[in-house]
KOLMARDO-558119 format. One line per 4 residues: number of its first residue (from 1); their letters; for each residue x, y, z of N, C-alpha, C. Coordinates in pm, whole numbers, plus 50000, padded with zeros to 5 digits. Each point is the difference from the previous one (the first is absolute). Example, Ala and Ser with C-alpha at 12.3 -4.5 7.8 and 13.67 -1.06 7.14 Angstrom:
1	as	51319,49431,50780,49911,50119,50000,50090,50120,50000  49965,50105,49928,50082,50119,50006,49923,50109,50073
//
This chain:
1	mapr	99015,83830,10456,49887,50022,50081,49900,49887,49929  49946,49904,50093,49897,49910,49963,49878,50064,49970  49911,49934,49860,49886,50071,50006,49875,49938,50110  49916,50110,49999,49887,49947,50097,49920,49915,49946
5	sita	49930,49890,50083,49925,49892,49947,49877,50071,49977  49932,49971,49893,49858,50056,49977,49915,49902,50037  50009,49862,50044,49927,49907,50036,49986,49981,50142  50108,50054,50077,49978,49977,50159,49900,50081,50073
9	evpm	49947,49935,50086,49903,50047,50108,50090,50127,50047  49926,50132,50038,50056,50100,50079,49923,49975,50153  50084,49968,50093,49940,50003,50127,49911,50134,50041  49901,50015,50056,49932,50110,50045,50023,50028,50167
13	vprm	50167,49993,50025,50032,50026,50133,50108,50119,49982  50020,50080,50081,50122,50084,49991,50132,49937,50015  50090,50059,49919,50122,49921,50032,50056,50033,50139  49994,50118,50056,50045,50048,50138,49873,49968,50073
17	aedp	50008,49918,50104,49874,49982,50090,49940,50109,50093  50104,50101,50024,49957,50107,50079,50025,50122,49923  49902,50110,50020,49979,50133,49926,50143,50041,50005  50079,50040,49933,50113,50075,50003,50000,50127,50068
21	aglv	49885,50079,49995,49992,50108,50057,49967,49994,50174  49967,49885,50029,49994,49947,50141,50116,49988,50053  50094,49934,49897,50161,49967,50039,50074,50144,50035  49957,50087,49921,50084,50144,49997,49894,50111,50009
25	pela	49951,50020,50150,49892,50076,49990,50053,50165,49968  50099,50025,49980,50066,50128,49999,49966,50062,49872  49950,49913,49904,49971,50010,49856,49858,50063,50004  49928,49958,50071,49826,50047,50013,49992,50161,49977
29	evsa	50107,50070,50053,49974,50153,49975,50039,50025,49887  50094,49949,49942,50047,50018,49849,49884,49974,49898  49937,49875,50035,49902,49961,49918,49879,50103,49990  49964,50020,50144,49887,50086,50026,50035,50151,49918
33	alfr	50115,50043,50020,50043,50158,49955,49984,49971,49824  50035,49895,49942,49964,49960,49851,49894,50046,49960  49890,49914,50057,49873,50013,49999,49930,50134,50000  50053,50065,50119,49940,50141,50008,50028,50089,49882
37	atgn	50152,49979,49977,50066,50086,49897,49936,49985,49863  49957,49853,49963,49947,49992,49891,49842,50033,49990  49949,49998,50108,49846,50030,50005,49979,50157,50030  50085,50086,49966,49979,50136,50025,49911,50071,49910
41	gsvp	49956,49936,49903,49893,50056,49916,50042,50065,49872  50153,50000,49980,50044,50089,49880,49986,49919,49885  50014,49850,50015,49956,49905,49878,49890,49934,50039  49915,49969,49911,49893,49903,50022,50032,49868,50059
45	rsti	49947,49944,50108,50015,49868,50042,49989,49920,49870  49910,50027,49902,50006,49870,49921,50142,50033,49899  50041,50084,49987,50110,49990,49923,50125,49950,50086  49986,50030,50117,50111,49940,50076,49981,49831,50017
49	slvq	49880,49963,50000,49987,49851,49981,50035,49942,49863  49952,50071,49920,50042,49952,49857,50157,49979,49965  50085,50110,50082,50134,49986,49984,50046,49882,50076  49942,49990,50118,50042,49892,50093,49956,49848,49945
53	lrag	49881,50009,49936,49979,49875,49941,50108,49948,49879  50033,50117,49917,50074,49966,49886,50144,49962,50055  50058,50067,50114,50110,49938,50068,50003,49859,50034  49887,49951,50069,49985,49877,50028,49990,49894,49874
57	qivg	49943,50052,49904,50003,49936,49866,50176,49978,49952  50037,50118,50003,50132,49992,49953,50117,49905,50068  49993,49992,50131,50065,49921,50063,49953,49858,50037  49882,49985,49960,49958,49830,49989,49935,49971,50120
61	styl	49958,50121,50095,49934,49963,50125,49851,49972,50018  49959,49885,50000,49866,49962,49997,49926,50080,50123  50093,49987,50121,49917,50098,50121,49965,50138,49965  50115,50056,49956,49983,50162,49962,49884,50011,49892
65	tvlh	50006,49919,49900,49909,50024,49915,49854,49975,50035  49974,49879,50061,49879,49991,50067,49958,50106,50086  50079,50038,50086,49978,50122,50105,49932,50112,49924  50097,50059,49892,49955,50121,49954,49862,49990,49894
69	tgfl	50024,49890,49932,49861,49979,49940,49885,49983,50083  50007,49956,50131,49894,50031,50103,49976,50122,50038  50109,50083,50011,49970,50144,50042,49951,50078,49900  50033,49958,49862,49937,50071,49882,49833,49964,49992
73	rkag	49986,49872,50012,49847,49951,49979,49918,50059,50114  50057,50007,50145,49931,50078,50111,49967,50132,49976  50085,50082,49927,50016,50124,49985,49878,50018,49861  49958,49922,49951,49903,50012,49880,50054,49989,49830
77	qsee	50136,49982,50005,50064,50006,49900,49922,49858,49910  50006,50049,49846,49948,49895,49913,50078,49885,49986  49959,49871,49946,50061,49901,49974,50122,50024,49897  49925,50092,49908,50087,50021,49856,50142,50089,50052
81	rits	49977,50085,50081,50122,50084,50050,50102,49891,50071  49921,49900,50099,50103,49956,50092,50060,49883,49913  49927,49942,49900,50068,49868,49934,50094,50059,49924  49977,50133,49921,50102,50078,49905,50121,50054,50054
85	vasw	50016,50001,50118,50136,50046,50068,50105,49946,49915  50017,49882,49983,50119,49909,49945,50032,50060,49857  49866,50023,49934,50030,50072,49878,49954,50137,49953  50059,50085,50098,49926,50136,50011,50043,50087,49890
89	qdsp	50118,49965,49929,50050,50071,49901,49900,50036,49870  49926,49869,49980,49881,50011,49906,49870,49992,50059  49987,50026,50111,49871,49994,50032,49931,50151,50014  49874,49995,49987,49934,50130,49950,49922,50054,50151
93	yftg	50043,49924,50119,49937,49985,50138,50078,50134,50075  50098,50041,49972,50108,50075,50077,50008,50140,49952  49994,50113,50126,50044,50131,49957,50150,50043,49976  50005,50095,49954,50150,50014,49963,50107,50012,50102
97	aera	49925,50049,50128,50069,50024,50158,50023,49847,50017  49893,49906,50001,49989,49848,50039,50148,49959,49909  49987,50029,49855,50094,49939,49937,50153,50033,50023  50023,50145,50036,50140,50038,50053,50016,49923,50139
101	alal	49914,49978,50083,50034,49939,50140,50026,49842,49961  49945,49940,49894,50025,49859,49987,50143,50003,49919  50016,50090,49905,50131,50007,49956,50113,50019,50108  49974,50072,50083,50099,50040,50106,50037,49859,50092
105	veav	49878,49941,50028,50032,49850,50070,50085,49921,49936  49970,49977,49858,50066,49901,49898,50164,50020,49999  50005,50162,49976,50118,50051,49992,50096,49952,50126  49948,50030,50127,50077,49976,50113,50027,49852,50020
109	lqps	49892,49916,49973,50013,49838,50012,50076,49940,49906  50000,50049,49867,50075,49909,49896,50117,50053,49977  50116,49915,49956,50109,50057,49950,49973,50073,49857  50115,50076,50002,50014,50084,49858,50096,49974,49942
113	agge	49981,49956,49850,50107,49964,49907,50079,50137,49973  49930,50136,50027,50059,50126,49937,50067,50054,50135  50008,49947,50117,50066,50054,50105,49920,50046,50119  49974,50121,49983,49904,50074,50128,49861,49938,49995
117	rvsd	49938,49972,50088,49893,49934,50002,49861,50106,49996  50002,50100,50055,49901,50090,49979,50082,50138,49932  49966,49993,49892,50044,50117,49894,49937,50127,50043  50094,50102,49954,49948,50125,50010,49864,50030,49950
121	elfa	49984,49925,49876,49875,50015,49926,49886,49956,50086  50014,49865,50056,49911,49950,50060,49964,50069,50142  50103,50068,50060,49970,50089,50120,49919,50115,49943  50052,50048,49898,49925,50146,49952,49838,49951,49961
125	raag	49968,49876,49934,49878,49974,49986,49940,49977,50127  50057,49946,50096,49910,49972,50153,49963,50121,50064  50140,50102,49975,49958,50110,50046,49926,50103,49965  49933,49970,49844,49908,50065,49947,49849,49980,50043
129	hyed	49984,49885,50072,49888,49952,50054,49982,50043,50127  50132,49993,50108,49978,50018,50135,50061,50114,50037  49960,50081,50108,50071,50102,50071,50097,49925,50088  50083,50088,50040,50125,49969,50067,49961,49882,50116
133	kala	49914,50030,50096,49947,49940,50097,49947,49863,49949  49922,50016,49912,49955,49840,49932,50113,49932,49950  50096,50060,49926,50092,49909,49944,50104,49952,50105  49997,50063,50100,50060,49962,50139,49947,49870,50035
137	tlmf	49855,50034,50044,49942,49885,50045,49983,49870,49910  50003,50023,49877,50018,49895,49892,50119,49922,50041  50119,50064,49995,50127,49947,50032,50000,49916,50129  49908,50052,50101,50018,49930,50117,49935,49880,49991
141	aigq	49871,50006,49922,49917,49887,49975,50055,49871,49921  50121,50047,49932,50056,49894,49939,50100,49947,50081  50058,50093,50071,50093,49932,50143,49926,49948,50100  49857,50015,50027,49931,49939,50066,49988,49849,49956
145	vnff	49961,49993,49873,50005,49842,49969,50120,49929,50005  50093,50081,49938,50142,49941,50027,50043,49932,50149  49947,50100,50106,50042,49945,50105,49916,49862,50048  49874,49965,49935,49957,49901,49999,50024,49887,49914
149	iava	50044,50033,49900,50040,49902,49905,50074,49874,50050  50143,50057,50104,50072,49912,50050,49923,49895,50076  49921,50059,50076,49908,49912,50104,49918,49906,49903  49960,50036,49921,49900,49911,49900,50052,49895,49942
153	liak	50129,50018,49954,50080,49908,49901,50094,49907,50148  50022,50042,50071,50083,49935,50111,49921,49928,50082  49916,50065,50070,49927,49938,50103,49867,49910,49954  49963,50058,49871,49867,49965,49914,49888,49973,50121
157	pvpg	49945,50108,50029,49867,49990,50062,49884,49930,49908  49905,49953,50059,49894,49938,49902,49910,50086,49933  49979,49979,49865,49936,50098,49928,49861,49975,50027  49948,50136,49999,49821,49981,50029,49956,50014,50148
161	rsft	50087,49999,50086,49973,49999,50136,49990,50134,50044  49954,50056,50113,49988,50135,50028,50143,50066,50014  49992,50126,49951,50140,50061,49992,50083,49990,50127  49911,50028,50129,50061,50008,50119,50018,49844,50083
165	dpwk	49960,49911,49920,50012,49863,50053,50047,49891,49887  50084,50029,49916,50028,49882,49903,50097,49890,50048  50031,49990,50153,50114,49918,50036,49934,49894,50079  49862,49975,49983,49922,49868,50082,49932,49901,49901
//
């Protein structure tokens, strides 16, 4: 695989000219259901956004990173918390529950040299912070961002544009 150029200009146009959701409108119901499911109140919205920001960082998506950073800022999260998501393991700005959620998204998205990505120990740690409904919601929040990772990496919506209109 050829390395990426660090000096090349990155165009501010989407790779796909038309919104993929417009091309496959049947997915609108799935997307809306995922947003409703993750917004059920069992996990704080800030935790879900932290997890989804970390997912964007892990997969190298500027669109997702900018999107979820914006959501966190609008929700009043401090710059210290937002900017230290990438180094959450040694950051003092996160609760135990948030750390468990961040560890889960990393385990799901990063290969494990030891085999199983989500170990029993990690699951038990997360379950110690979240009741069953909240743990299921957190799993769906990780699945939700995974649903959009393919769009972000393949279609390349324009970072910083409205969440509802990144295609213009």
